C-alpha beads as a LAMMPS data file, in Angstrom:
LAMMPS data file: protein, C-alpha beads

120 atoms
119 bonds

1 atom types
1 bond types

-500.0 500.0 xlo xhi
-500.0 500.0 ylo yhi
-500.0 500.0 zlo zhi

Masses

1 110.0

Atoms # bond

1 1 1 -14.257 18.160 21.068
2 1 1 -10.488 18.237 21.183
3 1 1 -8.561 15.686 23.217
4 1 1 -6.816 18.481 25.114
5 1 1 -10.228 19.692 26.300
6 1 1 -11.189 16.185 27.433
7 1 1 -8.059 15.702 29.519
8 1 1 -7.872 19.324 30.680
9 1 1 -4.518 19.975 28.993
10 1 1 -3.119 23.363 29.896
11 1 1 -2.446 25.181 26.641
12 1 1 -1.422 28.488 28.205
13 1 1 2.075 27.796 26.936
14 1 1 1.131 26.692 23.423
15 1 1 4.703 26.512 22.170
16 1 1 5.759 24.161 24.989
17 1 1 2.681 21.976 24.508
18 1 1 3.327 21.859 20.758
19 1 1 6.998 20.940 21.150
20 1 1 6.198 18.294 23.786
21 1 1 3.566 16.781 21.508
22 1 1 5.996 16.701 18.562
23 1 1 8.667 15.009 20.701
24 1 1 6.133 12.461 21.986
25 1 1 5.038 11.636 18.437
26 1 1 8.676 11.194 17.371
27 1 1 9.374 8.970 20.383
28 1 1 6.326 6.774 19.763
29 1 1 7.201 6.422 16.067
30 1 1 10.715 5.322 17.080
31 1 1 9.183 2.669 19.385
32 1 1 6.939 1.371 16.578
33 1 1 9.805 1.350 14.067
34 1 1 12.074 -0.499 16.506
35 1 1 9.482 -3.204 17.183
36 1 1 8.763 -3.640 13.465
37 1 1 12.470 -3.909 12.609
38 1 1 13.081 -6.476 15.354
39 1 1 10.160 -8.614 14.172
40 1 1 11.235 -8.408 10.532
41 1 1 14.650 -9.719 11.630
42 1 1 12.938 -12.750 13.176
43 1 1 12.369 -11.783 16.791
44 1 1 9.117 -13.080 18.267
45 1 1 6.983 -10.685 20.295
46 1 1 3.927 -12.111 22.045
47 1 1 0.684 -10.656 20.731
48 1 1 2.175 -9.508 17.421
49 1 1 2.693 -11.302 14.134
50 1 1 3.907 -10.507 10.649
51 1 1 1.241 -10.376 7.960
52 1 1 2.699 -11.408 4.617
53 1 1 2.493 -8.986 1.733
54 1 1 -0.221 -9.427 -0.870
55 1 1 0.352 -10.206 -4.528
56 1 1 -1.098 -7.515 -6.770
57 1 1 -1.477 -7.750 -10.526
58 1 1 -0.538 -4.876 -12.778
59 1 1 -0.094 -4.192 -16.478
60 1 1 3.539 -3.622 -17.427
61 1 1 4.716 -0.729 -19.600
62 1 1 5.338 -3.254 -22.380
63 1 1 1.808 -4.519 -21.793
64 1 1 0.272 -1.074 -22.206
65 1 1 2.073 -0.635 -25.520
66 1 1 1.034 -4.110 -26.685
67 1 1 -2.613 -3.618 -25.705
68 1 1 -2.704 -0.181 -27.332
69 1 1 -1.483 -1.677 -30.629
70 1 1 -3.880 -4.623 -30.407
71 1 1 -7.057 -2.902 -29.142
72 1 1 -6.490 0.802 -29.717
73 1 1 -5.795 3.734 -27.430
74 1 1 -9.490 4.330 -26.620
75 1 1 -9.797 0.815 -25.181
76 1 1 -6.599 0.894 -23.128
77 1 1 -6.873 4.394 -21.664
78 1 1 -10.064 5.134 -19.754
79 1 1 -8.845 8.705 -19.273
80 1 1 -5.742 10.464 -20.516
81 1 1 -3.817 9.744 -17.301
82 1 1 -5.215 6.407 -16.158
83 1 1 -4.771 3.196 -18.138
84 1 1 -7.225 0.323 -18.012
85 1 1 -7.023 -1.838 -14.901
86 1 1 -6.760 -5.611 -14.689
87 1 1 -10.351 -6.001 -13.473
88 1 1 -11.695 -4.000 -16.412
89 1 1 -9.463 -5.949 -18.785
90 1 1 -10.912 -9.210 -17.413
91 1 1 -14.394 -8.060 -18.457
92 1 1 -13.284 -7.862 -22.103
93 1 1 -11.001 -10.861 -22.418
94 1 1 -11.376 -14.572 -21.794
95 1 1 -9.427 -16.477 -19.138
96 1 1 -7.320 -18.031 -21.888
97 1 1 -6.443 -14.607 -23.316
98 1 1 -5.436 -13.329 -19.859
99 1 1 -3.132 -16.316 -19.305
100 1 1 -1.628 -15.687 -22.720
101 1 1 -1.024 -12.023 -21.828
102 1 1 0.627 -13.021 -18.551
103 1 1 2.932 -15.408 -20.421
104 1 1 3.938 -12.568 -22.771
105 1 1 4.888 -10.363 -19.824
106 1 1 1.971 -7.974 -20.231
107 1 1 0.520 -8.743 -16.813
108 1 1 2.913 -9.102 -13.906
109 1 1 2.715 -9.351 -10.132
110 1 1 4.279 -7.306 -7.375
111 1 1 4.131 -8.170 -3.710
112 1 1 3.364 -5.530 -1.116
113 1 1 5.655 -5.421 1.879
114 1 1 4.872 -7.462 4.966
115 1 1 3.694 -5.620 8.055
116 1 1 3.398 -6.201 11.790
117 1 1 -0.165 -6.684 13.076
118 1 1 -1.779 -7.517 16.407
119 1 1 -2.732 -11.206 16.718
120 1 1 -6.448 -11.692 17.000

Bonds

1 1 1 2
2 1 2 3
3 1 3 4
4 1 4 5
5 1 5 6
6 1 6 7
7 1 7 8
8 1 8 9
9 1 9 10
10 1 10 11
11 1 11 12
12 1 12 13
13 1 13 14
14 1 14 15
15 1 15 16
16 1 16 17
17 1 17 18
18 1 18 19
19 1 19 20
20 1 20 21
21 1 21 22
22 1 22 23
23 1 23 24
24 1 24 25
25 1 25 26
26 1 26 27
27 1 27 28
28 1 28 29
29 1 29 30
30 1 30 31
31 1 31 32
32 1 32 33
33 1 33 34
34 1 34 35
35 1 35 36
36 1 36 37
37 1 37 38
38 1 38 39
39 1 39 40
40 1 40 41
41 1 41 42
42 1 42 43
43 1 43 44
44 1 44 45
45 1 45 46
46 1 46 47
47 1 47 48
48 1 48 49
49 1 49 50
50 1 50 51
51 1 51 52
52 1 52 53
53 1 53 54
54 1 54 55
55 1 55 56
56 1 56 57
57 1 57 58
58 1 58 59
59 1 59 60
60 1 60 61
61 1 61 62
62 1 62 63
63 1 63 64
64 1 64 65
65 1 65 66
66 1 66 67
67 1 67 68
68 1 68 69
69 1 69 70
70 1 70 71
71 1 71 72
72 1 72 73
73 1 73 74
74 1 74 75
75 1 75 76
76 1 76 77
77 1 77 78
78 1 78 79
79 1 79 80
80 1 80 81
81 1 81 82
82 1 82 83
83 1 83 84
84 1 84 85
85 1 85 86
86 1 86 87
87 1 87 88
88 1 88 89
89 1 89 90
90 1 90 91
91 1 91 92
92 1 92 93
93 1 93 94
94 1 94 95
95 1 95 96
96 1 96 97
97 1 97 98
98 1 98 99
99 1 99 100
100 1 100 101
101 1 101 102
102 1 102 103
103 1 103 104
104 1 104 105
105 1 105 106
106 1 106 107
107 1 107 108
108 1 108 109
109 1 109 110
110 1 110 111
111 1 111 112
112 1 112 113
113 1 113 114
114 1 114 115
115 1 115 116
116 1 116 117
117 1 117 118
118 1 118 119
119 1 119 120
């Protein structure tokens, strides 16, 4: 069941309802963006907090070339488009070998951006 049916929204003027909905969505997105920007600049808002970004491992372009030379293309590329992932690589290599690869710049880390969340 559509929300407009639940709240008895008059859709006899569909164009007006559509335009009002679009404007409301834009307004609410502006409110969210404003709050997020203020918090990222250091403002404190009760009930909200900033969740730090997560560190994610990935194989660098150099790393893909290195692994392809060392182990072969069939090992590195699971499919034509998708290279092997870190988790799959961990299944085939020892902890020592993974550390060695990280030191050579084959595995690197990127941090996802922080985001505003509701305190629980």
